[in-house]
C-alpha positions as CSV (number, residue, x, y, z in Angstrom):
1,M,339.5,163.2,-44.7
2,K,341.4,161.9,-47.7
3,R,340.1,159.1,-49.9
4,E,342.2,156.3,-48.3
5,E,341.2,157.4,-44.9
6,I,337.5,157.2,-45.8
7,L,337.9,153.8,-47.3
8,D,339.9,152.5,-44.3
9,G,337.2,153.9,-42.0
10,L,334.5,152.0,-43.9
11,R,336.5,148.8,-43.8
12,Q,336.7,149.0,-40.0
13,S,333.1,150.1,-39.6
14,P,330.9,149.0,-42.6
15,K,327.6,149.9,-40.9
16,V,326.0,153.2,-42.0
17,D,322.5,154.5,-41.3
18,V,322.0,155.6,-44.9
19,C,323.9,155.1,-48.2
20,V,322.9,157.8,-50.7
21,I,323.8,156.9,-54.3
22,G,324.0,159.7,-56.7
23,G,326.1,162.8,-56.1
24,G,324.0,165.2,-58.2
25,I,322.3,168.2,-56.6
26,N,319.4,166.1,-55.1
27,G,321.7,163.4,-53.7
28,I,323.9,166.0,-52.2
29,S,320.9,167.8,-50.7
30,V,319.5,164.7,-49.0
31,F,323.0,163.8,-47.8
32,R,323.4,167.3,-46.2
33,E,319.9,167.1,-44.6
34,L,320.6,163.7,-43.0
35,A,324.1,164.5,-41.9
36,L,322.9,167.6,-40.2
37,Q,320.4,165.4,-38.2
38,G,323.3,163.4,-36.8
39,L,322.9,160.3,-38.9
40,K,326.0,158.4,-40.2
41,V,325.6,158.8,-44.0
42,L,327.7,157.7,-46.9
43,L,327.3,159.4,-50.3
44,V,328.5,157.5,-53.3
45,E,328.8,159.0,-56.8
46,K,329.8,156.8,-59.7
47,H,331.5,159.7,-61.5
48,D,332.1,163.2,-60.2
49,Y,329.8,165.3,-58.1
50,C,327.3,167.3,-60.1
51,S,328.7,165.8,-63.4
52,G,325.4,164.6,-64.9
53,A,322.1,166.5,-65.2
54,S,323.1,168.7,-62.3
55,S,325.8,170.4,-64.5
56,A,323.5,170.6,-67.6
57,L,320.8,172.9,-66.2
58,S,319.7,176.0,-68.0
59,R,321.4,178.0,-65.2
60,M,318.0,179.4,-64.2
61,V,316.6,179.4,-60.7
62,H,312.9,179.9,-61.4
63,G,309.3,179.3,-60.4
64,G,308.4,177.6,-63.6
65,L,306.0,180.0,-65.3
66,R,305.1,177.5,-68.1
67,Y,304.1,174.8,-65.5
68,L,301.0,176.9,-64.8
69,E,299.5,175.6,-68.0
70,N,299.8,172.0,-66.6
71,G,298.0,173.1,-63.5
72,E,301.1,172.5,-61.3
73,F,300.4,175.4,-59.0
74,K,301.8,173.7,-56.0
75,L,305.1,173.1,-57.7
76,V,305.2,176.7,-58.9
77,Q,304.6,178.1,-55.4
78,E,307.2,175.7,-53.9
79,S,309.7,176.7,-56.6
80,L,309.2,180.4,-56.0
81,V,309.6,180.0,-52.2
82,E,312.8,178.0,-52.8
83,R,314.0,180.5,-55.4
84,D,313.7,183.3,-52.9
85,R,315.4,181.2,-50.2
86,L,318.4,180.7,-52.5
87,L,318.6,184.4,-53.2
88,R,319.0,184.9,-49.4
89,N,321.1,181.8,-48.6
90,A,323.4,181.8,-51.6
91,P,323.7,185.4,-52.8
92,H,327.3,184.7,-54.0
93,Y,325.9,182.4,-56.8
94,I,322.2,183.3,-57.1
95,A,321.1,186.6,-58.5
96,P,317.9,188.2,-59.8
97,L,317.4,187.9,-63.6
98,P,315.1,190.4,-65.4
99,T,313.3,188.3,-67.9
100,T,311.4,189.7,-71.0
101,V,308.8,187.8,-72.9
102,P,308.3,188.9,-76.5
103,V,304.5,188.7,-77.4
104,F,303.4,188.2,-81.0
105,D,299.6,188.0,-80.5
106,I,296.9,189.2,-78.2
107,F,294.4,186.4,-77.7
108,S,296.2,183.4,-79.2
109,G,296.8,180.4,-77.0
110,L,294.1,181.4,-74.5
111,G,291.6,178.7,-75.5
112,N,294.2,176.0,-76.1
113,G,295.8,176.9,-72.7
114,I,292.5,176.3,-71.0
115,V,292.0,172.9,-72.6
116,R,295.6,172.0,-71.9
117,F,295.1,173.0,-68.3
118,L,292.1,170.7,-68.2
119,G,294.2,167.9,-69.7
120,L,292.2,167.8,-73.0
121,S,295.0,168.8,-75.3
122,R,298.7,167.9,-75.8
123,R,299.6,170.5,-78.4
124,P,302.0,173.3,-77.6
125,S,300.6,176.7,-78.7
126,R,301.7,180.3,-79.0
127,R,300.8,182.4,-76.0
128,G,299.3,185.8,-76.6
129,A,299.3,188.9,-74.4
130,V,296.2,187.8,-72.4
131,A,297.6,184.4,-71.6
132,V,301.0,185.9,-70.7
133,K,299.4,188.5,-68.5
134,A,297.3,185.8,-66.7
135,G,300.4,183.7,-66.0
136,L,302.5,186.7,-64.7
137,S,299.7,187.9,-62.5
138,I,299.6,184.5,-60.8
139,Y,303.4,184.7,-60.4
140,D,303.1,188.1,-58.7
141,F,300.3,186.8,-56.5
142,L,302.3,183.8,-55.3
143,T,305.2,186.1,-54.3
144,R,303.2,189.0,-52.9
145,K,304.1,188.5,-49.3
146,R,307.9,188.4,-49.9
147,A,308.1,190.9,-52.7
148,L,311.9,190.5,-53.1
149,M,311.7,191.6,-56.7
150,P,309.6,194.0,-58.8
151,R,306.2,193.0,-60.2
152,H,305.8,192.4,-63.9
153,Q,305.2,195.1,-66.4
154,F,304.0,195.2,-70.0
155,R,305.5,197.4,-72.8
156,G,304.0,198.3,-76.1
157,R,305.6,197.5,-79.4
158,R,307.3,200.8,-79.9
159,T,308.8,200.9,-76.3
160,T,309.9,197.3,-76.6
161,L,311.8,197.8,-79.9
162,S,313.3,201.0,-78.5
163,K,315.0,198.9,-75.8
164,W,315.6,195.8,-77.8
165,P,315.8,196.9,-81.5
166,A,317.1,193.5,-82.6
167,L,313.9,191.7,-81.7
168,N,311.7,190.3,-84.4
169,P,309.7,193.4,-85.6
170,D,306.5,191.3,-85.8
171,I,306.1,191.6,-82.0
172,K,303.0,193.2,-80.6
173,S,304.3,193.9,-77.1
174,S,306.5,192.5,-74.4
175,A,306.3,191.6,-70.7
176,T,309.1,191.8,-68.1
177,Y,309.2,189.9,-64.8
178,F,312.0,188.7,-62.5
179,D,313.3,185.3,-61.8
180,A,316.9,184.3,-60.9
181,W,320.0,182.6,-62.3
182,V,322.9,180.6,-60.9
183,S,326.5,181.5,-62.0
184,H,328.3,178.4,-60.6
185,P,325.9,175.6,-60.0
186,E,328.5,172.8,-59.6
187,R,330.4,174.9,-57.0
188,L,327.1,175.4,-55.1
189,G,326.8,171.6,-55.0
190,I,330.3,171.3,-53.6
191,E,329.5,173.8,-50.9
192,L,326.4,171.9,-49.9
193,L,328.4,168.7,-49.8
194,Q,331.0,170.4,-47.5
195,D,328.3,171.6,-45.2
196,G,327.2,167.9,-44.7
197,L,330.8,166.7,-44.3
198,A,331.5,169.3,-41.6
199,T,329.1,167.8,-39.2
200,E,330.1,165.6,-36.2
201,S,328.0,162.6,-37.5
202,G,330.9,160.9,-39.2
203,S,329.2,161.2,-42.6
204,V,331.5,160.8,-45.6
205,A,331.3,161.0,-49.4
206,L,333.2,159.4,-52.3
207,N,333.1,160.3,-55.9
208,Y,334.2,157.7,-58.5
209,A,332.8,154.9,-56.4
210,E,329.8,152.6,-56.8
211,L,327.5,150.6,-54.6
212,Q,327.1,147.1,-55.9
213,R,325.0,144.1,-54.9
214,A,327.4,141.4,-53.6
215,E,327.2,137.8,-54.6
216,G,325.3,135.9,-52.0
217,G,323.5,139.0,-50.8
218,G,324.4,142.3,-49.1
219,Y,326.4,145.1,-50.7
220,R,329.9,146.1,-51.6
221,L,331.5,149.5,-52.3
222,A,333.7,149.5,-55.3
223,D,336.4,152.2,-55.5
224,R,336.8,153.2,-59.2
225,I,340.1,155.1,-58.5
226,G,342.2,152.6,-56.6
227,G,340.2,149.5,-57.4
228,A,339.4,148.5,-53.8
229,S,336.2,146.7,-52.9
230,L,334.8,146.4,-49.4
231,A,331.6,145.3,-47.6
232,L,329.0,147.8,-46.7
233,E,325.9,147.5,-44.4
234,P,323.4,150.3,-44.9
235,A,320.2,150.4,-42.9
236,L,318.5,152.2,-45.8
237,I,319.5,153.2,-49.3
238,V,318.5,156.4,-51.0
239,N,318.5,156.2,-54.8
240,A,319.1,159.8,-56.0
241,T,320.6,159.0,-59.4
242,G,318.0,161.0,-61.4
243,G,317.8,159.8,-64.9
244,W,319.8,156.7,-63.9
245,I,317.3,155.5,-61.2
246,D,316.0,152.5,-63.1
247,I,319.5,151.5,-64.2
248,A,320.7,151.8,-60.6
249,N,317.8,149.7,-59.3
250,Q,318.9,146.9,-61.6
251,T,322.1,146.6,-59.6
252,L,320.5,147.3,-56.2
253,F,317.8,144.6,-56.3
254,S,318.1,140.9,-56.8
255,P,317.0,139.7,-60.3
256,D,313.6,138.4,-59.0
257,A,312.8,141.6,-57.1
258,R,313.6,144.3,-59.6
259,P,311.0,147.1,-59.7
260,A,309.1,148.5,-62.7
261,A,310.5,151.6,-64.5
262,L,310.1,154.8,-62.6
263,I,311.8,157.3,-64.9
264,G,311.0,158.6,-68.4
265,G,313.6,161.3,-68.9
266,T,313.9,163.9,-71.6
267,K,317.1,165.6,-72.9
268,G,317.7,169.3,-72.8
269,S,320.6,170.8,-74.8
270,H,322.2,174.2,-74.6
271,L,324.8,176.3,-76.4
272,I,327.2,178.9,-75.1
273,I,327.8,181.6,-77.8
274,D,330.5,184.2,-77.9
275,N,328.9,187.0,-80.0
276,A,329.1,190.6,-78.8
277,D,326.2,191.7,-80.9
278,L,324.0,189.0,-79.4
279,R,325.1,189.8,-75.9
280,D,324.5,193.5,-76.3
281,A,321.1,192.9,-77.9
282,L,319.8,191.4,-74.7
283,A,320.5,194.6,-72.7
284,G,321.1,192.5,-69.6
285,H,317.8,190.6,-69.8
286,M,316.9,187.0,-70.4
287,I,314.7,186.6,-73.4
288,Y,312.1,184.0,-72.7
289,Y,310.5,183.3,-76.0
290,E,308.5,180.9,-78.1
291,N,309.9,179.4,-81.2
292,E,307.5,179.2,-84.2
293,D,306.4,175.7,-83.1
294,G,305.3,177.0,-79.7
295,R,308.2,175.5,-77.8
296,I,309.7,177.7,-75.0
297,C,313.3,178.8,-75.5
298,I,315.6,181.0,-73.5
299,L,318.7,183.1,-74.0
300,F,320.5,185.3,-71.5
301,P,324.0,186.8,-70.7
302,Y,326.2,184.2,-69.0
303,L,329.8,184.8,-67.8
304,G,330.5,187.3,-70.6
305,K,328.9,185.0,-73.3
306,V,325.2,184.1,-74.1
307,L,323.5,180.9,-73.0
308,V,320.8,179.6,-75.4
309,G,318.5,176.6,-75.1
310,S,316.9,174.2,-74.9
311,T,315.5,171.1,-76.4
312,D,313.1,168.5,-74.9
313,I,313.6,165.1,-76.4
314,R,312.9,161.6,-74.9
315,V,316.0,159.5,-74.2
316,D,316.5,155.9,-73.2
317,D,320.1,155.9,-72.1
318,P,321.2,159.0,-70.1
319,A,324.9,158.0,-70.4
320,T,324.9,158.8,-74.1
321,V,323.3,162.2,-74.2
322,R,325.0,165.0,-76.1
323,C,323.9,168.0,-78.1
324,E,323.4,166.6,-81.6
325,A,323.7,168.5,-84.8
326,D,319.9,168.7,-85.4
327,E,319.4,170.1,-81.8
328,R,322.1,172.7,-82.5
329,D,320.4,173.7,-85.7
330,Y,317.0,173.9,-83.9
331,I,318.4,176.2,-81.3
332,L,320.1,178.4,-83.9
333,Q,316.9,178.5,-85.9
334,S,314.9,179.6,-82.9
335,L,317.5,182.3,-82.2
336,A,317.2,183.5,-85.8
337,F,313.4,183.8,-85.4
338,V,313.5,186.0,-82.3
339,L,316.6,188.0,-83.3
340,P,316.5,187.8,-87.1
341,G,319.3,190.3,-87.8
342,I,322.0,188.6,-85.7
343,V,324.1,185.9,-87.5
344,I,325.9,183.3,-85.4
345,R,329.0,181.7,-86.9
346,R,329.8,178.1,-86.1
347,E,333.1,179.0,-84.4
348,Q,331.2,181.3,-82.0
349,I,329.6,178.3,-80.3
350,V,332.3,177.9,-77.7
351,F,330.7,175.2,-75.6
352,Q,327.6,173.0,-75.6
353,F,326.1,170.7,-73.1
354,S,323.2,168.3,-72.7
355,G,321.5,166.6,-69.7
356,V,318.6,164.5,-68.8
357,R,315.6,165.8,-66.9
358,P,314.6,163.0,-64.4
359,L,310.9,163.1,-65.1
360,P,308.4,160.4,-63.9
361,A,307.7,157.6,-66.3
362,S,305.0,158.7,-68.7
363,T,303.4,157.7,-72.0
364,D,302.4,161.2,-73.0
365,S,303.3,162.0,-76.6
366,F,304.0,165.6,-75.8
367,T,307.0,165.9,-73.4
368,G,305.9,169.4,-72.2
369,R,302.9,167.8,-70.5
370,I,305.0,165.4,-68.4
371,P,304.7,166.6,-64.7
372,R,307.8,168.4,-63.4
373,D,307.0,167.8,-59.8
374,H,309.0,165.5,-57.4
375,F,308.1,162.8,-55.0
376,C,309.7,159.8,-53.2
377,T,308.7,156.2,-53.1
378,V,310.0,153.5,-50.9
379,L,310.7,150.1,-52.4
380,E,310.9,147.2,-50.1
381,Q,313.3,144.3,-50.4
382,P,313.2,140.7,-49.2
383,E,313.8,140.3,-45.5
384,G,317.4,141.1,-44.5
385,D,318.0,143.7,-47.3
386,P,317.5,147.4,-46.7
387,P,314.6,149.3,-48.2
388,V,315.4,151.7,-51.1
389,L,313.9,155.2,-51.2
390,C,313.8,156.5,-54.8
391,M,313.8,160.3,-55.5
392,I,311.6,160.7,-58.6
393,G,311.6,163.9,-60.6
394,G,312.8,167.2,-59.2
395,K,314.4,170.3,-60.7
396,W,317.4,172.4,-59.6
397,T,315.5,175.2,-58.0
398,T,313.8,172.8,-55.5
399,F,316.8,170.7,-54.5
400,R,316.5,171.8,-50.8
401,S,312.8,171.1,-50.4
402,F,313.2,167.8,-52.3
403,G,316.1,166.8,-50.1
404,E,314.1,167.8,-47.0
405,L,311.2,165.6,-48.1
406,A,313.4,162.6,-48.7
407,A,315.3,163.1,-45.4
408,D,312.0,163.4,-43.4
409,M,310.8,160.1,-44.9
410,T,314.1,158.5,-44.1
411,L,314.1,159.8,-40.6
412,E,310.6,158.5,-40.0
413,R,311.6,155.1,-41.4
414,L,314.6,154.9,-39.1
415,G,312.8,156.2,-36.0
416,R,314.9,159.4,-35.8
417,K,314.0,163.0,-35.2
418,R,314.8,166.1,-37.2
419,R,316.9,168.5,-35.1
420,I,318.1,171.1,-37.7
421,E,316.1,173.0,-40.3
422,T,317.8,174.2,-43.5
423,S,315.3,176.6,-45.0
424,E,317.2,179.6,-43.7
425,R,320.6,178.1,-43.5
426,P,323.2,180.0,-45.5
427,I,325.3,178.0,-48.0
428,G,329.1,178.1,-48.3
429,G,330.2,181.5,-49.4
430,G,326.8,183.0,-48.7
431,R,327.6,182.8,-44.9
432,Q,328.2,186.2,-43.3
433,Y,327.6,187.8,-46.7
434,P,328.7,191.5,-46.6
435,S,326.5,194.4,-47.6
436,D,329.6,196.1,-49.0
437,K,331.5,193.7,-51.2
438,T,334.1,196.2,-52.1
439,R,335.0,196.9,-48.5
440,W,335.1,193.2,-47.7
441,S,337.5,192.6,-50.5
442,V,339.8,195.5,-49.5
443,T,339.9,194.2,-45.9
444,L,340.7,190.7,-47.2
445,A,343.5,192.1,-49.3
446,Q,345.0,194.1,-46.3
447,R,344.8,191.0,-44.1
448,T,346.4,188.6,-46.5
449,G,348.7,190.7,-48.6
450,I,347.1,189.9,-52.0
451,S,346.0,192.7,-54.2
452,S,342.5,194.2,-53.7
453,E,341.7,193.3,-57.4
454,R,342.6,189.7,-56.7
455,A,340.5,189.6,-53.5
456,A,337.5,191.0,-55.4
457,E,338.0,188.3,-58.1
458,L,338.1,185.6,-55.5
459,F,335.0,187.0,-53.8
460,D,333.1,186.8,-57.2
461,R,334.1,183.2,-57.5
462,Y,333.6,181.9,-53.9
463,G,331.8,184.5,-51.9
464,T,333.0,184.7,-48.3
465,E,334.7,181.3,-48.8
466,A,337.3,183.3,-50.6
467,E,339.0,184.1,-47.3
468,E,340.3,180.6,-46.8
469,I,341.5,180.4,-50.4
470,A,343.2,183.8,-50.1
471,V,345.1,182.8,-47.0
472,F,346.3,179.7,-48.8
473,I,347.4,181.7,-51.9
474,A,349.2,184.3,-49.8
475,A,351.2,181.6,-48.0
476,G,353.6,181.1,-51.0
477,P,354.7,182.5,-54.3
478,D,352.0,182.3,-57.0
479,V,352.0,182.1,-60.7
480,V,349.1,183.0,-63.0
481,M,347.9,180.3,-65.3
482,P,347.9,180.9,-69.1
483,K,345.2,183.2,-70.4
484,S,343.2,182.9,-67.2
485,G,342.3,184.7,-64.0
486,Y,343.1,181.6,-62.1
487,S,346.5,181.0,-60.4
488,Q,348.5,178.0,-59.5
489,R,347.9,178.1,-55.8
490,E,344.2,178.7,-56.2
491,L,344.0,175.5,-58.3
492,Q,346.2,173.7,-55.8
493,F,343.7,174.6,-53.1
494,L,340.8,173.2,-55.1
495,I,342.7,170.0,-55.9
496,R,343.6,169.3,-52.3
497,N,340.3,170.2,-50.8
498,E,337.5,169.4,-53.2
499,A,338.0,165.7,-54.2
500,V,339.5,166.4,-57.6
501,E,340.4,163.1,-59.3
502,H,340.4,163.9,-63.0
503,L,341.1,166.9,-65.2
504,D,337.5,167.4,-66.1
505,D,336.6,167.7,-62.4
506,L,338.7,170.8,-62.3
507,L,338.2,172.3,-65.7
508,L,334.4,171.5,-66.1
509,R,333.0,171.7,-62.6
510,R,335.3,173.3,-59.9
511,T,336.0,176.2,-62.2
512,T,334.1,177.8,-65.1
513,L,337.0,177.8,-67.5
514,S,335.4,175.4,-70.0
515,V,331.7,176.5,-69.9
516,S,332.7,180.1,-70.3
517,G,334.8,179.3,-73.4
518,E,338.0,180.6,-71.8
519,L,339.9,177.3,-71.7
520,S,342.9,177.3,-74.0
521,L,345.2,174.4,-74.9
522,D,348.1,176.1,-73.0
523,M,345.8,176.5,-70.0
524,M,344.7,172.9,-70.2
525,D,348.3,171.6,-70.3
526,A,349.4,173.8,-67.5
527,V,346.5,172.6,-65.3
528,L,347.3,169.0,-66.3
529,D,350.9,169.5,-65.3
530,L,349.8,170.8,-61.9
531,L,347.3,168.0,-61.4
532,A,349.8,165.3,-62.4
533,Q,352.3,166.7,-59.9
534,E,349.7,166.8,-57.1
535,K,348.6,163.2,-57.9
536,R,352.1,161.9,-58.6
537,W,351.1,160.6,-62.0
538,T,353.6,158.9,-64.3
539,V,354.2,160.3,-67.8
540,E,351.9,157.6,-69.2
541,Q,349.1,158.4,-66.7
542,R,349.4,162.1,-67.7
543,A,349.2,161.3,-71.4
544,S,346.2,159.0,-70.8
545,E,344.4,161.7,-68.8
546,R,345.1,164.3,-71.5
547,D,343.5,162.0,-74.2
548,R,340.6,161.2,-71.9
549,F,339.8,164.9,-71.4
550,L,340.2,165.9,-75.0
551,T,337.9,163.1,-76.1
552,L,335.3,164.1,-73.5
553,L,335.5,167.8,-74.5
554,S,335.1,167.0,-78.2
555,E,332.3,164.3,-77.9
556,R,330.2,165.9,-75.2
557,H,330.8,169.6,-75.5
558,G,331.7,170.3,-79.1
559,V,335.2,171.7,-78.3
560,D,338.1,170.1,-80.2
561,E,341.9,170.5,-79.8
562,D,342.1,173.0,-82.7
563,M,339.5,175.3,-81.0
564,L,341.6,175.1,-77.8
565,S,344.8,175.8,-79.7
566,A,343.3,178.9,-81.3
567,R,342.7,180.4,-77.9
568,N,346.4,180.2,-76.9
569,E,348.5,183.3,-76.1
570,P,352.0,183.7,-74.8
571,R,352.3,182.5,-71.2
572,S,352.8,184.9,-68.3
573,T,355.2,183.7,-65.6
574,K,354.7,186.2,-62.8
575,C,351.3,186.6,-61.0
576,D,350.2,189.9,-59.5
577,T,348.6,187.9,-56.8
578,T,352.0,187.0,-55.2
579,A,351.9,187.8,-51.5
580,K,353.7,191.0,-50.5
581,S,356.8,190.5,-48.5
582,G,356.6,191.1,-44.8
């Protein structure tokens, strides 16, 4: 359904079982859960899907090794179960990640770790070999029945420096264990959304729309694209806005019924670095290390570059977060500590991002002690207004189980029964995932007429969903976009089928062009021309959109027009993905 069709349908039938506000990964998860149970659900996102904290994650899918110090064993166990489910259900985007912990002491951190576990200390501390060994042994114990990945192993100093010679030579040993990483988190969110939309329940979703309290009571839906406003009558509201929960509650409740603060978020910032020496020094591993102040940091190979992070700073306004200069300096300083011989130049930082962790409200002076677990609370309203279920906390790895929890509470409240489980339900391009990816790509190429190289490239991006895109590409002449593996018809497919309304939707979230540092000025303008044509924008609208995107890229991601221009190269006009004749 197109946007106007959705709005027309809501005008004619404003009653919905549930209105989910917040189109991040947790909002999409509960939307999918409820739609699969046959409820009529409306998902409303004020901006674009997965455009807030859900696009600013560390790209890790993990159990949370450091949460063990806080005594959050239940969360770690749940996270490890969900991590392994994602490895099975979304193998096109989730993959094992060997993770190495450099160890600089033997016994340090053990005593402080115990008192931290007992809640008697707030100070971060360096973890020695004994503390690391204890944590990894618990990790192995919690996954012993599934055993999808190898158990941890320790290496001595000489063996460690033999494999990672660039590491700080002061290390005493290292430990390697396995977690996982996600290559295209925003695309995984889109696939989950499409799974919910494909049901027969009549559930629909709108980005760039907002649920507002109407004058005189009740609610209205405001369309931020076309400007329309229409009445809406939800039986229950799910507030899944993450770091914006308290802000959203101010608009959902009448002034005399507004609830107390529920969220106390912290900001995490990351850098994407294009440095071959740094990438090669990792030897395919994530390095999970402690900075000199005891704070945990990470770096690992990501889409041909290296992802480094992160910070953990309290924030009051999630709308204003960005990676500040002092955060960038802190991350680079931590990198210089663990890999002292590698120098990072400013121009090698090709992208940066920052997001808010939606943590429960807390007065703890040390942010690392704030619980990372999730829970739901139902807030009642005066008679006649629907209750509001708020999803508090949560992390990317546990989106499915968190969505399941919120959905089950909603179903109980509405007197409905669960009919479909999602724990083993494949996601998007993870459906019918082949054991032989090369053979699958060759077969797709033979069936559609595109080259086998192009079919393999599409499979890497979309998993088995590549088949539908390949059929669309093969239906007409295609042109490669400047300095890119993407083509015109591929992008047309995304625009027409994935609710693309702005240039950043396409270049920041539906594709990896920006985050991977591949986006050039020529590519940006070519995509903008394509989007303007598809949207029938005027010259003025196109110019406004260009300015909007360049401002966003510069202010939020540290990429200015000069950096984009430096990545230009002569345009190609013929694409080797053009369908073969006959």
